mmCIF file of the N, C-alpha and C atoms, coordinates in Angstrom:
data_MODEL
# 
_entry.id   MODEL 
# 
loop_
_atom_site.group_PDB 
_atom_site.id 
_atom_site.type_symbol 
_atom_site.label_atom_id 
_atom_site.label_alt_id 
_atom_site.label_comp_id 
_atom_site.label_asym_id 
_atom_site.label_entity_id 
_atom_site.label_seq_id 
_atom_site.pdbx_PDB_ins_code 
_atom_site.Cartn_x 
_atom_site.Cartn_y 
_atom_site.Cartn_z 
_atom_site.occupancy 
_atom_site.B_iso_or_equiv 
_atom_site.pdbx_formal_charge 
_atom_site.auth_seq_id 
_atom_site.auth_comp_id 
_atom_site.auth_asym_id 
_atom_site.auth_atom_id 
_atom_site.pdbx_PDB_model_num 
ATOM 1   N N  . MET A 1 1  ? 102.382 125.409 98.617  1.00 0.00 ? 1  MET A N  1 
ATOM 2   C CA . MET A 1 1  ? 103.369 126.289 98.045  1.00 0.00 ? 1  MET A CA 1 
ATOM 3   C C  . MET A 1 1  ? 103.020 126.597 96.584  1.00 0.00 ? 1  MET A C  1 
ATOM 4   N N  . ALA A 1 2  ? 102.573 125.582 95.855  1.00 0.00 ? 2  ALA A N  1 
ATOM 5   C CA . ALA A 1 2  ? 102.242 125.784 94.447  1.00 0.00 ? 2  ALA A CA 1 
ATOM 6   C C  . ALA A 1 2  ? 101.153 126.838 94.269  1.00 0.00 ? 2  ALA A C  1 
ATOM 7   N N  . SER A 1 3  ? 100.181 126.842 95.161  1.00 0.00 ? 3  SER A N  1 
ATOM 8   C CA . SER A 1 3  ? 99.091  127.816 95.039  1.00 0.00 ? 3  SER A CA 1 
ATOM 9   C C  . SER A 1 3  ? 99.551  129.235 95.361  1.00 0.00 ? 3  SER A C  1 
ATOM 10  N N  . MET A 1 4  ? 100.707 129.361 96.003  1.00 0.00 ? 4  MET A N  1 
ATOM 11  C CA . MET A 1 4  ? 101.244 130.688 96.307  1.00 0.00 ? 4  MET A CA 1 
ATOM 12  C C  . MET A 1 4  ? 102.040 131.267 95.138  1.00 0.00 ? 4  MET A C  1 
ATOM 13  N N  . ILE A 1 5  ? 102.547 130.397 94.258  1.00 0.00 ? 5  ILE A N  1 
ATOM 14  C CA . ILE A 1 5  ? 103.388 130.889 93.156  1.00 0.00 ? 5  ILE A CA 1 
ATOM 15  C C  . ILE A 1 5  ? 102.730 130.748 91.786  1.00 0.00 ? 5  ILE A C  1 
ATOM 16  N N  . ALA A 1 6  ? 101.568 130.101 91.727  1.00 0.00 ? 6  ALA A N  1 
ATOM 17  C CA . ALA A 1 6  ? 100.915 129.864 90.441  1.00 0.00 ? 6  ALA A CA 1 
ATOM 18  C C  . ALA A 1 6  ? 99.400  129.959 90.586  1.00 0.00 ? 6  ALA A C  1 
ATOM 19  N N  . ASN A 1 7  ? 98.752  130.380 89.503  1.00 0.00 ? 7  ASN A N  1 
ATOM 20  C CA . ASN A 1 7  ? 97.293  130.400 89.502  1.00 0.00 ? 7  ASN A CA 1 
ATOM 21  C C  . ASN A 1 7  ? 96.723  128.992 89.449  1.00 0.00 ? 7  ASN A C  1 
ATOM 22  N N  . LYS A 1 8  ? 97.335  128.148 88.618  1.00 0.00 ? 8  LYS A N  1 
ATOM 23  C CA . LYS A 1 8  ? 96.890  126.763 88.462  1.00 0.00 ? 8  LYS A CA 1 
ATOM 24  C C  . LYS A 1 8  ? 98.092  125.840 88.590  1.00 0.00 ? 8  LYS A C  1 
ATOM 25  N N  . PHE A 1 9  ? 97.872  124.714 89.229  1.00 0.00 ? 9  PHE A N  1 
ATOM 26  C CA . PHE A 1 9  ? 98.926  123.707 89.339  1.00 0.00 ? 9  PHE A CA 1 
ATOM 27  C C  . PHE A 1 9  ? 98.328  122.345 89.036  1.00 0.00 ? 9  PHE A C  1 
ATOM 28  N N  . SER A 1 10 ? 99.172  121.409 88.681  1.00 0.00 ? 10 SER A N  1 
ATOM 29  C CA . SER A 1 10 ? 98.762  120.019 88.528  1.00 0.00 ? 10 SER A CA 1 
ATOM 30  C C  . SER A 1 10 ? 99.593  119.173 89.467  1.00 0.00 ? 10 SER A C  1 
ATOM 31  N N  . VAL A 1 11 ? 99.010  118.079 89.906  1.00 0.00 ? 11 VAL A N  1 
ATOM 32  C CA . VAL A 1 11 ? 99.710  117.119 90.746  1.00 0.00 ? 11 VAL A CA 1 
ATOM 33  C C  . VAL A 1 11 ? 100.080 115.933 89.868  1.00 0.00 ? 11 VAL A C  1 
ATOM 34  N N  . VAL A 1 12 ? 101.341 115.531 89.915  1.00 0.00 ? 12 VAL A N  1 
ATOM 35  C CA . VAL A 1 12 ? 101.795 114.339 89.202  1.00 0.00 ? 12 VAL A CA 1 
ATOM 36  C C  . VAL A 1 12 ? 102.252 113.339 90.247  1.00 0.00 ? 12 VAL A C  1 
ATOM 37  N N  . THR A 1 13 ? 101.596 112.196 90.259  1.00 0.00 ? 13 THR A N  1 
ATOM 38  C CA . THR A 1 13 ? 101.899 111.168 91.238  1.00 0.00 ? 13 THR A CA 1 
ATOM 39  C C  . THR A 1 13 ? 102.314 109.883 90.544  1.00 0.00 ? 13 THR A C  1 
ATOM 40  N N  . THR A 1 14 ? 102.626 108.889 91.322  1.00 0.00 ? 14 THR A N  1 
ATOM 41  C CA . THR A 1 14 ? 103.107 107.644 90.748  1.00 0.00 ? 14 THR A CA 1 
ATOM 42  C C  . THR A 1 14 ? 101.962 106.730 90.305  1.00 0.00 ? 14 THR A C  1 
ATOM 43  N N  . LEU A 1 15 ? 101.146 106.287 91.224  1.00 0.00 ? 15 LEU A N  1 
ATOM 44  C CA . LEU A 1 15 ? 100.124 105.282 90.914  1.00 0.00 ? 15 LEU A CA 1 
ATOM 45  C C  . LEU A 1 15 ? 98.719  105.855 90.800  1.00 0.00 ? 15 LEU A C  1 
ATOM 46  N N  . SER A 1 16 ? 97.954  105.318 89.871  1.00 0.00 ? 16 SER A N  1 
ATOM 47  C CA . SER A 1 16 ? 96.575  105.765 89.643  1.00 0.00 ? 16 SER A CA 1 
ATOM 48  C C  . SER A 1 16 ? 95.706  105.621 90.879  1.00 0.00 ? 16 SER A C  1 
ATOM 49  N N  . ARG A 1 17 ? 95.987  104.622 91.684  1.00 0.00 ? 17 ARG A N  1 
ATOM 50  C CA . ARG A 1 17 ? 95.153  104.402 92.877  1.00 0.00 ? 17 ARG A CA 1 
ATOM 51  C C  . ARG A 1 17 ? 95.283  105.541 93.890  1.00 0.00 ? 17 ARG A C  1 
ATOM 52  N N  . SER A 1 18 ? 96.296  106.384 93.738  1.00 0.00 ? 18 SER A N  1 
ATOM 53  C CA . SER A 1 18 ? 96.481  107.530 94.633  1.00 0.00 ? 18 SER A CA 1 
ATOM 54  C C  . SER A 1 18 ? 95.624  108.729 94.236  1.00 0.00 ? 18 SER A C  1 
ATOM 55  N N  . VAL A 1 19 ? 95.150  108.745 93.017  1.00 0.00 ? 19 VAL A N  1 
ATOM 56  C CA . VAL A 1 19 ? 94.438  109.918 92.497  1.00 0.00 ? 19 VAL A CA 1 
ATOM 57  C C  . VAL A 1 19 ? 93.214  110.289 93.333  1.00 0.00 ? 19 VAL A C  1 
ATOM 58  N N  . PRO A 1 20 ? 92.295  109.364 93.647  1.00 0.00 ? 20 PRO A N  1 
ATOM 59  C CA . PRO A 1 20 ? 91.124  109.757 94.444  1.00 0.00 ? 20 PRO A CA 1 
ATOM 60  C C  . PRO A 1 20 ? 91.484  110.359 95.800  1.00 0.00 ? 20 PRO A C  1 
ATOM 61  N N  . ALA A 1 21 ? 92.475  109.802 96.470  1.00 0.00 ? 21 ALA A N  1 
ATOM 62  C CA . ALA A 1 21 ? 92.871  110.336 97.779  1.00 0.00 ? 21 ALA A CA 1 
ATOM 63  C C  . ALA A 1 21 ? 93.441  111.739 97.638  1.00 0.00 ? 21 ALA A C  1 
ATOM 64  N N  . LEU A 1 22 ? 94.232  111.954 96.605  1.00 0.00 ? 22 LEU A N  1 
ATOM 65  C CA . LEU A 1 22 ? 94.788  113.283 96.377  1.00 0.00 ? 22 LEU A CA 1 
ATOM 66  C C  . LEU A 1 22 ? 93.683  114.288 96.050  1.00 0.00 ? 22 LEU A C  1 
ATOM 67  N N  . GLN A 1 23 ? 92.741  113.887 95.216  1.00 0.00 ? 23 GLN A N  1 
ATOM 68  C CA . GLN A 1 23 ? 91.616  114.769 94.885  1.00 0.00 ? 23 GLN A CA 1 
ATOM 69  C C  . GLN A 1 23 ? 90.801  115.089 96.136  1.00 0.00 ? 23 GLN A C  1 
ATOM 70  N N  . HIS A 1 24 ? 90.598  114.091 96.975  1.00 0.00 ? 24 HIS A N  1 
ATOM 71  C CA . HIS A 1 24 ? 89.864  114.312 98.229  1.00 0.00 ? 24 HIS A CA 1 
ATOM 72  C C  . HIS A 1 24 ? 90.593  115.331 99.103  1.00 0.00 ? 24 HIS A C  1 
ATOM 73  N N  . ASN A 1 25 ? 91.900  115.179 99.225  1.00 0.00 ? 25 ASN A N  1 
ATOM 74  C CA . ASN A 1 25 ? 92.670  116.109 100.050 1.00 0.00 ? 25 ASN A CA 1 
ATOM 75  C C  . ASN A 1 25 ? 92.667  117.520 99.473  1.00 0.00 ? 25 ASN A C  1 
ATOM 76  N N  . LEU A 1 26 ? 92.729  117.645 98.171  1.00 0.00 ? 26 LEU A N  1 
ATOM 77  C CA . LEU A 1 26 ? 92.659  118.971 97.548  1.00 0.00 ? 26 LEU A CA 1 
ATOM 78  C C  . LEU A 1 26 ? 91.324  119.641 97.887  1.00 0.00 ? 26 LEU A C  1 
ATOM 79  N N  . GLN A 1 27 ? 90.250  118.864 97.817  1.00 0.00 ? 27 GLN A N  1 
ATOM 80  C CA . GLN A 1 27 ? 88.921  119.378 98.159  1.00 0.00 ? 27 GLN A CA 1 
ATOM 81  C C  . GLN A 1 27 ? 88.875  119.758 99.640  1.00 0.00 ? 27 GLN A C  1 
ATOM 82  N N  . ARG A 1 28 ? 89.371  118.887 100.466 1.00 0.00 ? 28 ARG A N  1 
ATOM 83  C CA . ARG A 1 28 ? 89.344  119.092 101.917 1.00 0.00 ? 28 ARG A CA 1 
ATOM 84  C C  . ARG A 1 28 ? 90.081  120.359 102.346 1.00 0.00 ? 28 ARG A C  1 
ATOM 85  N N  . TYR A 1 29 ? 91.191  120.640 101.686 1.00 0.00 ? 29 TYR A N  1 
ATOM 86  C CA . TYR A 1 29 ? 91.998  121.801 102.067 1.00 0.00 ? 29 TYR A CA 1 
ATOM 87  C C  . TYR A 1 29 ? 91.704  123.044 101.226 1.00 0.00 ? 29 TYR A C  1 
ATOM 88  N N  . GLY A 1 30 ? 90.640  123.000 100.440 1.00 0.00 ? 30 GLY A N  1 
ATOM 89  C CA . GLY A 1 30 ? 90.212  124.165 99.691  1.00 0.00 ? 30 GLY A CA 1 
ATOM 90  C C  . GLY A 1 30 ? 91.079  124.506 98.485  1.00 0.00 ? 30 GLY A C  1 
ATOM 91  N N  . LEU A 1 31 ? 91.779  123.529 97.947  1.00 0.00 ? 31 LEU A N  1 
ATOM 92  C CA . LEU A 1 31 ? 92.677  123.785 96.822  1.00 0.00 ? 31 LEU A CA 1 
ATOM 93  C C  . LEU A 1 31 ? 92.199  123.186 95.500  1.00 0.00 ? 31 LEU A C  1 
ATOM 94  N N  . ALA A 1 32 ? 91.063  122.527 95.505  1.00 0.00 ? 32 ALA A N  1 
ATOM 95  C CA . ALA A 1 32 ? 90.584  121.843 94.300  1.00 0.00 ? 32 ALA A CA 1 
ATOM 96  C C  . ALA A 1 32 ? 90.379  122.801 93.124  1.00 0.00 ? 32 ALA A C  1 
ATOM 97  N N  . ALA A 1 33 ? 89.899  123.995 93.396  1.00 0.00 ? 33 ALA A N  1 
ATOM 98  C CA . ALA A 1 33 ? 89.654  124.958 92.320  1.00 0.00 ? 33 ALA A CA 1 
ATOM 99  C C  . ALA A 1 33 ? 90.944  125.444 91.666  1.00 0.00 ? 33 ALA A C  1 
ATOM 100 N N  . ARG A 1 34 ? 92.030  125.373 92.397  1.00 0.00 ? 34 ARG A N  1 
ATOM 101 C CA . ARG A 1 34 ? 93.327  125.822 91.862  1.00 0.00 ? 34 ARG A CA 1 
ATOM 102 C C  . ARG A 1 34 ? 94.081  124.708 91.147  1.00 0.00 ? 34 ARG A C  1 
ATOM 103 N N  . CYS A 1 35 ? 93.641  123.473 91.341  1.00 0.00 ? 35 CYS A N  1 
ATOM 104 C CA . CYS A 1 35 ? 94.317  122.319 90.757  1.00 0.00 ? 35 CYS A CA 1 
ATOM 105 C C  . CYS A 1 35 ? 93.727  122.018 89.379  1.00 0.00 ? 35 CYS A C  1 
ATOM 106 N N  . ALA A 1 36 ? 94.569  122.090 88.365  1.00 0.00 ? 36 ALA A N  1 
ATOM 107 C CA . ALA A 1 36 ? 94.119  121.830 87.001  1.00 0.00 ? 36 ALA A CA 1 
ATOM 108 C C  . ALA A 1 36 ? 93.843  120.345 86.784  1.00 0.00 ? 36 ALA A C  1 
ATOM 109 N N  . ALA A 1 37 ? 94.666  119.484 87.377  1.00 0.00 ? 37 ALA A N  1 
ATOM 110 C CA . ALA A 1 37 ? 94.493  118.038 87.206  1.00 0.00 ? 37 ALA A CA 1 
ATOM 111 C C  . ALA A 1 37 ? 95.369  117.293 88.203  1.00 0.00 ? 37 ALA A C  1 
ATOM 112 N N  . VAL A 1 38 ? 94.949  116.067 88.459  1.00 0.00 ? 38 VAL A N  1 
ATOM 113 C CA . VAL A 1 38 ? 95.793  115.130 89.197  1.00 0.00 ? 38 VAL A CA 1 
ATOM 114 C C  . VAL A 1 38 ? 96.105  114.012 88.216  1.00 0.00 ? 38 VAL A C  1 
ATOM 115 N N  . ARG A 1 39 ? 97.379  113.828 87.928  1.00 0.00 ? 39 ARG A N  1 
ATOM 116 C CA . ARG A 1 39 ? 97.820  112.865 86.918  1.00 0.00 ? 39 ARG A CA 1 
ATOM 117 C C  . ARG A 1 39 ? 98.652  111.772 87.565  1.00 0.00 ? 39 ARG A C  1 
ATOM 118 N N  . ALA A 1 40 ? 98.547  110.561 87.015  1.00 0.00 ? 40 ALA A N  1 
ATOM 119 C CA . ALA A 1 40 ? 99.357  109.443 87.488  1.00 0.00 ? 40 ALA A CA 1 
ATOM 120 C C  . ALA A 1 40 ? 100.232 108.937 86.348  1.00 0.00 ? 40 ALA A C  1 
ATOM 121 N N  . SER A 1 41 ? 101.470 108.661 86.665  1.00 0.00 ? 41 SER A N  1 
ATOM 122 C CA . SER A 1 41 ? 102.404 108.144 85.664  1.00 0.00 ? 41 SER A CA 1 
ATOM 123 C C  . SER A 1 41 ? 102.419 106.618 85.652  1.00 0.00 ? 41 SER A C  1 
ATOM 124 N N  . ASP A 1 42 ? 101.714 106.007 86.600  1.00 0.00 ? 42 ASP A N  1 
ATOM 125 C CA . ASP A 1 42 ? 101.669 104.555 86.747  1.00 0.00 ? 42 ASP A CA 1 
ATOM 126 C C  . ASP A 1 42 ? 103.060 103.942 86.848  1.00 0.00 ? 42 ASP A C  1 
ATOM 127 N N  . VAL A 1 43 ? 103.868 104.569 87.667  1.00 0.00 ? 43 VAL A N  1 
ATOM 128 C CA . VAL A 1 43 ? 105.210 104.097 87.973  1.00 0.00 ? 43 VAL A CA 1 
ATOM 129 C C  . VAL A 1 43 ? 105.215 103.620 89.423  1.00 0.00 ? 43 VAL A C  1 
ATOM 130 N N  . PRO A 1 44 ? 105.532 102.348 89.669  1.00 0.00 ? 44 PRO A N  1 
ATOM 131 C CA . PRO A 1 44 ? 105.659 101.900 91.060  1.00 0.00 ? 44 PRO A CA 1 
ATOM 132 C C  . PRO A 1 44 ? 106.761 102.698 91.759  1.00 0.00 ? 44 PRO A C  1 
ATOM 133 N N  . VAL A 1 45 ? 106.527 103.060 92.998  1.00 0.00 ? 45 VAL A N  1 
ATOM 134 C CA . VAL A 1 45 ? 107.441 103.934 93.735  1.00 0.00 ? 45 VAL A CA 1 
ATOM 135 C C  . VAL A 1 45 ? 108.873 103.399 93.738  1.00 0.00 ? 45 VAL A C  1 
ATOM 136 N N  . LEU A 1 46 ? 109.045 102.105 93.938  1.00 0.00 ? 46 LEU A N  1 
ATOM 137 C CA . LEU A 1 46 ? 110.391 101.546 94.001  1.00 0.00 ? 46 LEU A CA 1 
ATOM 138 C C  . LEU A 1 46 ? 111.135 101.647 92.665  1.00 0.00 ? 46 LEU A C  1 
ATOM 139 N N  . GLU A 1 47 ? 110.404 101.820 91.565  1.00 0.00 ? 47 GLU A N  1 
ATOM 140 C CA . GLU A 1 47 ? 111.043 102.009 90.257  1.00 0.00 ? 47 GLU A CA 1 
ATOM 141 C C  . GLU A 1 47 ? 111.877 103.288 90.230  1.00 0.00 ? 47 GLU A C  1 
ATOM 142 N N  . LEU A 1 48 ? 111.518 104.247 91.079  1.00 0.00 ? 48 LEU A N  1 
ATOM 143 C CA . LEU A 1 48 ? 112.265 105.505 91.124  1.00 0.00 ? 48 LEU A CA 1 
ATOM 144 C C  . LEU A 1 48 ? 113.696 105.292 91.602  1.00 0.00 ? 48 LEU A C  1 
ATOM 145 N N  . GLU A 1 49 ? 113.920 104.225 92.343  1.00 0.00 ? 49 GLU A N  1 
ATOM 146 C CA . GLU A 1 49 ? 115.254 103.905 92.855  1.00 0.00 ? 49 GLU A CA 1 
ATOM 147 C C  . GLU A 1 49 ? 116.102 103.166 91.819  1.00 0.00 ? 49 GLU A C  1 
ATOM 148 N N  . ASN A 1 50 ? 115.476 102.591 90.829  1.00 0.00 ? 50 ASN A N  1 
ATOM 149 C CA . ASN A 1 50 ? 116.157 101.771 89.824  1.00 0.00 ? 50 ASN A CA 1 
ATOM 150 C C  . ASN A 1 50 ? 116.657 102.664 88.683  1.00 0.00 ? 50 ASN A C  1 
ATOM 151 N N  . GLU A 1 51 ? 117.948 102.811 88.580  1.00 0.00 ? 51 GLU A N  1 
ATOM 152 C CA . GLU A 1 51 ? 118.522 103.687 87.545  1.00 0.00 ? 51 GLU A CA 1 
ATOM 153 C C  . GLU A 1 51 ? 118.313 103.146 86.137  1.00 0.00 ? 51 GLU A C  1 
ATOM 154 N N  . GLN A 1 52 ? 118.032 101.870 86.002  1.00 0.00 ? 52 GLN A N  1 
ATOM 155 C CA . GLN A 1 52 ? 117.784 101.260 84.692  1.00 0.00 ? 52 GLN A CA 1 
ATOM 156 C C  . GLN A 1 52 ? 116.337 101.462 84.232  1.00 0.00 ? 52 GLN A C  1 
ATOM 157 N N  . SER A 1 53 ? 115.502 101.918 85.126  1.00 0.00 ? 53 SER A N  1 
ATOM 158 C CA . SER A 1 53 ? 114.076 102.091 84.850  1.00 0.00 ? 53 SER A CA 1 
ATOM 159 C C  . SER A 1 53 ? 113.818 103.357 84.039  1.00 0.00 ? 53 SER A C  1 
ATOM 160 N N  . ASP A 1 54 ? 112.705 103.364 83.337  1.00 0.00 ? 54 ASP A N  1 
ATOM 161 C CA . ASP A 1 54 ? 112.284 104.567 82.615  1.00 0.00 ? 54 ASP A CA 1 
ATOM 162 C C  . ASP A 1 54 ? 111.337 105.424 83.459  1.00 0.00 ? 54 ASP A C  1 
ATOM 163 N N  . ALA A 1 55 ? 111.348 105.200 84.773  1.00 0.00 ? 55 ALA A N  1 
ATOM 164 C CA . ALA A 1 55 ? 110.422 105.884 85.675  1.00 0.00 ? 55 ALA A CA 1 
ATOM 165 C C  . ALA A 1 55 ? 110.536 107.400 85.579  1.00 0.00 ? 55 ALA A C  1 
ATOM 166 N N  . ARG A 1 56 ? 111.740 107.904 85.596  1.00 0.00 ? 56 ARG A N  1 
ATOM 167 C CA . ARG A 1 56 ? 111.909 109.364 85.542  1.00 0.00 ? 56 ARG A CA 1 
ATOM 168 C C  . ARG A 1 56 ? 111.375 109.930 84.231  1.00 0.00 ? 56 ARG A C  1 
ATOM 169 N N  . GLN A 1 57 ? 111.577 109.217 83.157  1.00 0.00 ? 57 GLN A N  1 
ATOM 170 C CA . GLN A 1 57 ? 111.065 109.663 81.854  1.00 0.00 ? 57 GLN A CA 1 
ATOM 171 C C  . GLN A 1 57 ? 109.539 109.668 81.845  1.00 0.00 ? 57 GLN A C  1 
ATOM 172 N N  . ARG A 1 58 ? 108.938 108.633 82.416  1.00 0.00 ? 58 ARG A N  1 
ATOM 173 C CA . ARG A 1 58 ? 107.478 108.548 82.443  1.00 0.00 ? 58 ARG A CA 1 
ATOM 174 C C  . ARG A 1 58 ? 106.877 109.666 83.287  1.00 0.00 ? 58 ARG A C  1 
ATOM 175 N N  . ILE A 1 59 ? 107.503 109.965 84.412  1.00 0.00 ? 59 ILE A N  1 
ATOM 176 C CA . ILE A 1 59 ? 107.031 111.078 85.236  1.00 0.00 ? 59 ILE A CA 1 
ATOM 177 C C  . ILE A 1 59 ? 107.236 112.390 84.477  1.00 0.00 ? 59 ILE A C  1 
ATOM 178 N N  . GLY A 1 60 ? 108.382 112.519 83.828  1.00 0.00 ? 60 GLY A N  1 
ATOM 179 C CA . GLY A 1 60 ? 108.652 113.712 83.019  1.00 0.00 ? 60 GLY A CA 1 
ATOM 180 C C  . GLY A 1 60 ? 107.626 113.905 81.922  1.00 0.00 ? 60 GLY A C  1 
ATOM 181 N N  . ASN A 1 61 ? 107.196 112.819 81.303  1.00 0.00 ? 61 ASN A N  1 
ATOM 182 C CA . ASN A 1 61 ? 106.169 112.895 80.259  1.00 0.00 ? 61 ASN A CA 1 
ATOM 183 C C  . ASN A 1 61 ? 104.856 113.436 80.820  1.00 0.00 ? 61 ASN A C  1 
ATOM 184 N N  . GLU A 1 62 ? 104.493 112.987 82.028  1.00 0.00 ? 62 GLU A N  1 
ATOM 185 C CA . GLU A 1 62 ? 103.260 113.490 82.654  1.00 0.00 ? 62 GLU A CA 1 
ATOM 186 C C  . GLU A 1 62 ? 103.390 114.964 83.013  1.00 0.00 ? 62 GLU A C  1 
ATOM 187 N N  . ILE A 1 63 ? 104.559 115.372 83.427  1.00 0.00 ? 63 ILE A N  1 
ATOM 188 C CA . ILE A 1 63 ? 104.787 116.782 83.730  1.00 0.00 ? 63 ILE A CA 1 
ATOM 189 C C  . ILE A 1 63 ? 104.629 117.618 82.470  1.00 0.00 ? 63 ILE A C  1 
ATOM 190 N N  . GLU A 1 64 ? 105.188 117.154 81.362  1.00 0.00 ? 64 GLU A N  1 
ATOM 191 C CA . GLU A 1 64 ? 105.035 117.870 80.092  1.00 0.00 ? 64 GLU A CA 1 
ATOM 192 C C  . GLU A 1 64 ? 103.576 117.974 79.686  1.00 0.00 ? 64 GLU A C  1 
ATOM 193 N N  . LYS A 1 65 ? 102.815 116.882 79.849  1.00 0.00 ? 65 LYS A N  1 
ATOM 194 C CA . LYS A 1 65 ? 101.380 116.906 79.535  1.00 0.00 ? 65 LYS A CA 1 
ATOM 195 C C  . LYS A 1 65 ? 100.649 117.901 80.438  1.00 0.00 ? 65 LYS A C  1 
ATOM 196 N N  . ALA A 1 66 ? 101.019 117.936 81.707  1.00 0.00 ? 66 ALA A N  1 
ATOM 197 C CA . ALA A 1 66 ? 100.377 118.854 82.645  1.00 0.00 ? 66 ALA A CA 1 
ATOM 198 C C  . ALA A 1 66 ? 100.591 120.300 82.216  1.00 0.00 ? 66 ALA A C  1 
ATOM 199 N N  . ILE A 1 67 ? 101.789 120.598 81.751  1.00 0.00 ? 67 ILE A N  1 
ATOM 200 C CA . ILE A 1 67 ? 102.088 121.959 81.304  1.00 0.00 ? 67 ILE A CA 1 
ATOM 201 C C  . ILE A 1 67 ? 101.353 122.274 80.009  1.00 0.00 ? 67 ILE A C  1 
ATOM 202 N N  . GLU A 1 68 ? 101.404 121.350 79.050  1.00 0.00 ? 68 GLU A N  1 
ATOM 203 C CA . GLU A 1 68 ? 100.805 121.593 77.741  1.00 0.00 ? 68 GLU A CA 1 
ATOM 204 C C  . GLU A 1 68 ? 99.285  121.474 77.737  1.00 0.00 ? 68 GLU A C  1 
ATOM 205 N N  . GLN A 1 69 ? 98.764  120.403 78.326  1.00 0.00 ? 69 GLN A N  1 
ATOM 206 C CA . GLN A 1 69 ? 97.330  120.139 78.255  1.00 0.00 ? 69 GLN A CA 1 
ATOM 207 C C  . GLN A 1 69 ? 96.532  120.815 79.361  1.00 0.00 ? 69 GLN A C  1 
ATOM 208 N N  . ASP A 1 70 ? 97.069  120.791 80.574  1.00 0.00 ? 70 ASP A N  1 
ATOM 209 C CA . ASP A 1 70 ? 96.344  121.367 81.714  1.00 0.00 ? 70 ASP A CA 1 
ATOM 210 C C  . ASP A 1 70 ? 96.604  122.855 81.862  1.00 0.00 ? 70 ASP A C  1 
ATOM 211 N N  . LYS A 1 71 ? 97.654  123.333 81.176  1.00 0.00 ? 71 LYS A N  1 
ATOM 212 C CA . LYS A 1 71 ? 98.106  124.733 81.325  1.00 0.00 ? 71 LYS A CA 1 
ATOM 213 C C  . LYS A 1 71 ? 98.549  125.021 82.754  1.00 0.00 ? 71 LYS A C  1 
ATOM 214 N N  . ALA A 1 72 ? 99.118  124.003 83.401  1.00 0.00 ? 72 ALA A N  1 
ATOM 215 C CA . ALA A 1 72 ? 99.620  124.151 84.770  1.00 0.00 ? 72 ALA A CA 1 
ATOM 216 C C  . ALA A 1 72 ? 100.821 125.085 84.780  1.00 0.00 ? 72 ALA A C  1 
ATOM 217 N N  . GLU A 1 73 ? 100.859 125.944 85.766  1.00 0.00 ? 73 GLU A N  1 
ATOM 218 C CA . GLU A 1 73 ? 101.974 126.887 85.937  1.00 0.00 ? 73 GLU A CA 1 
ATOM 219 C C  . GLU A 1 73 ? 102.955 126.374 86.990  1.00 0.00 ? 73 GLU A C  1 
ATOM 220 N N  . ALA A 1 74 ? 102.560 125.351 87.723  1.00 0.00 ? 74 ALA A N  1 
ATOM 221 C CA . ALA A 1 74 ? 103.418 124.714 88.715  1.00 0.00 ? 74 ALA A CA 1 
ATOM 222 C C  . ALA A 1 74 ? 103.049 123.244 88.784  1.00 0.00 ? 74 ALA A C  1 
ATOM 223 N N  . ILE A 1 75 ? 104.004 122.431 89.187  1.00 0.00 ? 75 ILE A N  1 
ATOM 224 C CA . ILE A 1 75 ? 103.790 120.988 89.318  1.00 0.00 ? 75 ILE A CA 1 
ATOM 225 C C  . ILE A 1 75 ? 104.069 120.589 90.765  1.00 0.00 ? 75 ILE A C  1 
ATOM 226 N N  . VAL A 1 76 ? 103.156 119.811 91.316  1.00 0.00 ? 76 VAL A N  1 
ATOM 227 C CA . VAL A 1 76 ? 103.334 119.247 92.647  1.00 0.00 ? 76 VAL A CA 1 
ATOM 228 C C  . VAL A 1 76 ? 103.565 117.751 92.455  1.00 0.00 ? 76 VAL A C  1 
ATOM 229 N N  . LEU A 1 77 ? 104.679 117.251 92.981  1.00 0.00 ? 77 LEU A N  1 
ATOM 230 C CA . LEU A 1 77 ? 104.953 115.825 92.890  1.00 0.00 ? 77 LEU A CA 1 
ATOM 231 C C  . LEU A 1 77 ? 104.293 115.124 94.059  1.00 0.00 ? 77 LEU A C  1 
ATOM 232 N N  . GLY A 1 78 ? 103.458 114.140 93.749  1.00 0.00 ? 78 GLY A N  1 
ATOM 233 C CA . GLY A 1 78 ? 102.806 113.364 94.778  1.00 0.00 ? 78 GLY A CA 1 
ATOM 234 C C  . GLY A 1 78 ? 103.611 112.127 95.111  1.00 0.00 ? 78 GLY A C  1 
ATOM 235 N N  . CYS A 1 79 ? 103.263 111.475 96.175  1.00 0.00 ? 79 CYS A N  1 
ATOM 236 C CA . CYS A 1 79 ? 103.897 110.244 96.621  1.00 0.00 ? 79 CYS A CA 1 
ATOM 237 C C  . CYS A 1 79 ? 105.377 110.472 96.883  1.00 0.00 ? 79 CYS A C  1 
ATOM 238 N N  . ALA A 1 80 ? 106.215 109.574 96.405  1.00 0.00 ? 80 ALA A N  1 
ATOM 239 C CA . ALA A 1 80 ? 107.663 109.702 96.683  1.00 0.00 ? 80 ALA A CA 1 
ATOM 240 C C  . ALA A 1 80 ? 108.396 110.400 95.552  1.00 0.00 ? 80 ALA A C  1 
ATOM 241 N N  . GLY A 1 81 ? 107.652 110.976 94.603  1.00 0.00 ? 81 GLY A N  1 
ATOM 242 C CA . GLY A 1 81 ? 108.286 111.655 93.475  1.00 0.00 ? 81 GLY A CA 1 
ATOM 243 C C  . GLY A 1 81 ? 109.175 112.765 93.909  1.00 0.00 ? 81 GLY A C  1 
# 
C-alpha cells in the first residue's frame, strides 16, 4: 500500500533482528528500490502493551527520523507495531 501512495517509504519495526528478514522480503517482492530504509526501535513487542513503557515514544522517534533523514513519504509499521 505504501508504494501506491508514496515514492519512497521506510519500514519501522520493533527489534533489530527483524531487519534482515524485512530487507529480504522487500527484495523478494520487488520493493527494495522504493524503500528508503528499514529501521528498528529496539522495543520488545510486549512493551507495546505496557502503558507505562516508553515504547510508543521510541517508535515515534524512529518514525520522525525516517521522515527527516530518509525523506520517507510513508511509513510501514513492521512486526506488531
